[in-house]
C-alpha positions in Angstrom: 86.6 100.0 110.5 90.0 98.7 111.6 92.4 101.4 112.9 95.1 100.3 110.5 92.9 100.5 107.4 95.0 103.2 105.8 98.2 101.3 106.2 96.4 98.3 104.5 95.6 100.6 101.5 99.2 101.7 101.3 100.4 98.1 101.2 98.3 97.2 98.1 100.1 96.8 94.8 97.9 99.4 93.2 97.7 103.0 94.4 94.8 104.3 96.6 92.7 107.0 95.0 91.3 109.6 97.4 88.5 112.0 97.1 89.5 115.6 98.0 87.1 117.8 99.8 87.1 121.5 100.2 83.4 121.9 100.8 81.7 121.9 104.2 78.9 119.5 103.3 78.5 116.0 104.8 76.5 114.8 101.7 79.5 115.7 99.5 81.7 113.8 101.9 79.5 110.8 101.5 79.5 111.0 97.7 83.3 111.1 97.6 83.6 108.3 100.2 81.4 106.0 98.1 83.5 106.7 95.0 87.0 106.6 96.3 89.3 104.6 98.7 89.6 107.4 101.3 88.7 111.0 101.9 91.1 113.9 102.2 89.6 116.9 104.1 91.4 120.2 103.2 91.7 122.2 106.4 94.3 124.5 104.9 92.6 126.0 101.8 89.1 124.4 102.1 86.0 125.9 103.6 85.6 123.5 106.5 85.7 124.5 110.2 86.4 122.2 113.1 82.8 120.9 113.1 83.0 120.1 109.4 86.3 118.3 109.8 84.9 116.3 112.7 81.8 115.4 110.6 84.0 114.3 107.7 86.1 112.0 109.9 82.9 110.5 111.4 81.2 109.9 108.1 84.4 108.2 106.8 84.6 105.9 109.7 81.0 105.0 109.6 81.3 104.2 105.9 84.4 102.1 106.5 86.9 104.4 104.8 90.0 106.2 106.2 89.9 110.0 106.6 93.0 112.1 106.1 93.1 115.8 107.2 95.3 118.5 105.9 95.8 121.1 108.6 97.3 124.6 108.3 101.0 125.1 108.2 102.6 124.6 111.6 99.3 123.7 113.4 100.4 120.8 115.5 97.6 121.3 118.0 95.0 120.8 115.3 97.0 117.7 114.0 96.6 116.0 117.4 92.9 117.1 117.6 92.2 115.5 114.2 93.7 112.3 115.4 91.5 112.5 118.5 88.5 112.9 116.2 89.3 109.8 114.2 91.5 110.8 111.3 93.7 108.0 110.0 96.4 110.4 109.0 97.3 114.1 109.1 99.0 116.1 106.4 101.2 119.1 107.4 101.9 121.6 104.6 104.9 123.7 103.9 107.3 121.6 106.0 110.7 123.2 105.5 113.1 121.1 107.5 113.7 117.8 109.3 113.2 119.5 112.7 109.7 120.6 111.6 109.0 117.1 110.3 110.1 115.6 113.5 108.0 117.9 115.7 105.0 117.2 113.5 105.4 113.4 113.6 105.9 113.4 117.3 102.7 115.4 117.7 100.8 112.3 116.5 102.5 109.9 118.9 102.0 109.5 122.6 104.7 109.8 125.2 107.5 108.9 125.7 108.3 108.9 122.0 105.9 111.8 121.1 104.1 114.8 122.5 100.4 113.8 121.8 98.1 114.2 124.8 95.9 111.2 125.7 92.2 111.8 125.0 91.0 109.7 122.1 87.4 109.1 123.2 85.8 109.8 119.8 88.5 108.1 117.8 88.4 105.0 120.0 84.6 104.8 119.5 84.8 105.2 115.7 87.4 102.4 115.5 85.5 100.1 117.8 88.2 100.1 120.4 88.5 100.8 124.1 90.7 103.9 124.9 93.4 101.6 126.2 93.4 99.5 123.0 93.4 102.7 120.8 96.4 103.9 122.8 98.3 100.7 122.2 97.7 100.8 118.4 97.6 104.5 117.5 101.3 105.3 117.3 101.8 102.9 114.4 98.4 103.3 112.8 97.9 107.0 112.7 100.2 108.4 110.0 101.9 111.7 109.6 102.5 113.0 106.1 104.9 116.0 105.7 104.3 118.0 102.5 107.3 118.3 100.3 106.7 121.5 98.4 109.4 124.0 99.4 113.0 124.6 98.5 113.9 124.0 102.1 112.2 120.6 102.1 114.0 119.5 98.9 117.3 120.6 100.3 116.7 118.8 103.6 114.9 115.8 102.1 117.3 113.1 103.2 117.1 114.3 106.8 113.3 114.5 106.6 113.1 111.0 105.4 115.4 109.9 108.2 112.9 111.0 110.9 111.8 107.6 112.3 108.4 108.7 113.5 107.3 110.2 110.1 104.8 108.1 108.2 105.4 109.5 104.8 105.6 112.5 102.5 102.9 114.2 100.5 103.9 116.0 97.4 102.2 119.3 96.4 103.1 119.8 92.7 101.7 123.4 92.5 103.8 124.9 95.4 106.7 122.6 94.4 106.7 124.0 90.9 106.7 127.5 92.3 109.6 126.7 94.7 111.8 125.1 92.0 110.8 127.4 89.1 111.6 130.8 90.4 108.0 131.7 91.1 106.5 130.1 88.0 103.3 128.0 88.5 103.8 124.8 86.4 102.5 121.7 88.3 102.4 119.7 85.1 105.9 120.8 83.8 108.8 118.5 83.1 110.9 120.0 85.9 108.1 119.4 88.4 107.6 115.8 87.2 111.4 115.2 87.6 111.3 116.5 91.1 108.2 114.4 92.0 109.9 111.3 90.5 113.1 112.0 92.5 111.4 112.6 95.8 109.2 109.5 95.3 112.2 107.3 94.5 114.2 108.5 97.5 111.2 108.3 99.9 110.3 104.7 98.8 114.0 103.7 99.2 113.8 105.1 102.8 110.7 103.1 103.6 108.4 106.0 103.7 104.9 106.1 102.1 104.5 108.5 99.2 101.3 110.5 98.6 100.5 113.3 96.1 97.8 115.6 94.8 96.7 115.1 91.2 94.7 117.7 89.3 93.1 115.1 87.0 93.2 111.4 86.0 96.1 111.9 83.6 98.2 113.3 86.4 97.1 110.5 88.7 98.2 107.8 86.2 101.5 109.5 85.7 102.2 109.7 89.4 101.1 106.1 89.9 103.7 105.1 87.3 106.3 107.0 89.3 105.5 104.9 92.4 103.1 107.1 94.4 101.0 105.0 96.7 98.2 107.4 97.6 96.8 110.0 95.2 94.3 112.7 96.1 92.5 113.5 92.9 90.9 116.8 91.8 88.4 118.2 94.4 84.7 118.3 95.0 84.7 122.0 93.9 86.5 121.2 90.6 84.3 118.1 89.9 81.1 120.1 90.5 82.3 123.0 88.3 83.3 120.6 85.5 80.0 118.8 85.7 78.0 122.0 85.4 80.1 123.3 82.5 79.8 119.9 80.7 76.0 119.8 81.0 75.7 123.4 79.9 77.9 122.8 76.9 76.0 119.6 76.0 72.6 121.4 76.2 73.7 124.3 74.0 75.4 122.3 71.2 
């Protein structure tokens, strides 16, 4: 798989649809990878440990699809570790300021422009590169996505978007709705949609990639219409639960 495959997806006229994984199961990862353009591994709220995240990145590369890992808030060490294990991008949640976004983006870039330590043996192998060739390509190919989901991020958005090393923003409608709605959870609400549309417009104008999480296909279509380029849809847990409930209902009709 080419190291720049995620950037190629982002350059397409149609948005990329990504499977979202919370489960620590490589077979589930494979199913999502065969169905979607890329795989997002949730290391913040999901059930994966380091070995599961590593396995997810490996399976994605071997199936020719990009892997994207969401780490825990502020975990810059894990961000660099995921890049070393072959992730095409890392998502950092709860980014509250431009200074946080800059520190995160630099954690995925090598010196002198960044703070990432050199040791990409696994990533280089997965991308079919020598370590030296990986080093030459990684700063531009491995993307950093700062999650925009807090009041601080909204207030400091222009400065966040001005961070040159930052690859893009990732919108989290649930936390965003809480932040702008005085504690009310309303990810599908009109105020949340307005905020998503505004962030998307400003980010695209600044030349940044825009990604978002969608609860379902209706949300995904709506966000695509706003200009979002990469959409993580539903989750393996939600899909499994919905499938079980549908079969049970159909049987008992």
